[in-house]
C-alpha positions, 0 to 999 in steps of 0.5 A, spaced: 265 628 110 259 633 111 260 639 115 255 644 118 255 652 116 253 657 121 251 664 119 252 670 124 252 677 123 258 681 125 261 688 124 267 688 120 272 693 119 277 693 113 280 697 108 276 698 101 279 696 094 282 703 092 285 704 099 288 697 098 290 698 091 294 704 093 298 701 099 305 700 099 308 693 100 310 694 107 303 697 108 300 691 105 304 686 109 302 690 116 295 690 114 296 682 113 299 682 120 295 686 124 288 686 121 287 681 117 289 674 119 291 671 126 292 665 130 288 665 136 289 662 143 287 655 141 292 655 135 286 656 129 288 661 124 282 666 123 280 672 119 281 677 124 275 682 122 270 677 122 273 671 126 271 665 122 276 660 122 280 659 116 285 653 118 285 649 124 292 645 123 298 645 118 295 641 113 289 645 112 294 651 112 298 648 106 291 646 102 289 654 103 296 656 101 295 652 095 288 654 093 291 661 094 297 660 089 291 657 084 288 664 084 294 667 083 294 667 075 287 670 076 290 677 079 293 683 075 300 684 076 
């Protein structure tokens, strides 16, 4: 199925790499919970800073989780 992409300009507030790498695991968990991801009133998982959708149902969420797991070996410990 073909899909459409939309372009928009938004101001995004996020932490930088140096700050994130220095976060405790508790702080990082808080950042995820309070600033990076949210489920909106329609039940859509979104990037909280930019507002774009990441998953609209549990099956898409599972695919997203699988994709993140596939990226894990590329990250340092």
